[in-house]
C-alpha positions in Angstrom: -10.2 11.1 10.8 -8.6 8.3 8.8 -11.5 5.9 9.8 -14.1 8.2 8.4 -11.9 8.9 5.2 -11.7 5.0 4.6 -15.6 4.9 4.8 -15.7 7.6 2.2 -13.3 5.9 -0.2 -15.1 2.8 0.1 -18.5 4.4 -0.7 -17.0 6.3 -3.6 -15.4 3.2 -5.1 -18.5 1.0 -4.5 -21.5 3.0 -3.9 -22.4 0.9 -1.0 -20.7 -0.5 2.3 -21.9 -3.3 4.4 -21.7 -2.1 8.0 -20.0 -5.3 9.2 -17.0 -3.9 7.2 -16.3 -1.4 10.1 -15.0 -4.2 12.2 -12.7 -5.6 9.5 -9.5 -4.6 8.1 -8.7 -1.9 7.1 -11.3 -0.2 9.3 -10.4 -2.3 12.5 -6.6 -1.5 11.8 -7.6 2.2 12.7 -9.3 0.9 15.9 -12.7 -0.6 16.5 -15.5 2.0 15.8 -17.1 1.3 19.3 -13.8 2.5 20.9 -13.2 5.4 18.4 -16.8 6.8 18.7 -19.6 6.9 21.4 -22.0 4.2 21.0 -24.7 6.7 19.4 -22.4 7.7 16.9 -21.6 4.0 15.8 -25.2 3.4 15.4 -25.8 6.6 13.5 -22.9 5.4 11.0 -24.5 1.9 10.7 -28.0 3.6 10.0 -26.4 5.9 7.5 -24.5 2.9 5.6 -27.9 0.9 5.6 -29.8 3.9 4.2 -27.2 4.5 1.6 -27.5 0.8 0.7 -31.1 0.8 0.7 -31.2 3.9 -1.7 -28.6 2.6 -4.0 -30.5 -0.7 -4.5 -33.6 1.2 -5.4 -31.9 3.4 -7.8 -30.2 0.4 -9.3 -33.7 -1.4 -9.8 -35.5 1.8 -11.4 
């Protein structure tokens, strides 16, 4: 739960989050996402973060 809370906090603060951050501190301090979640869930989290970034950048340009 703490892992997901960290993601939400970063998205709230910055509006976007690079998926590579999932493997850095403070996220990796909670455990690697590929050991916390099944592979399909890790891919889903990465896709969601990429989608959020894509939409945020489109909105910023508009």
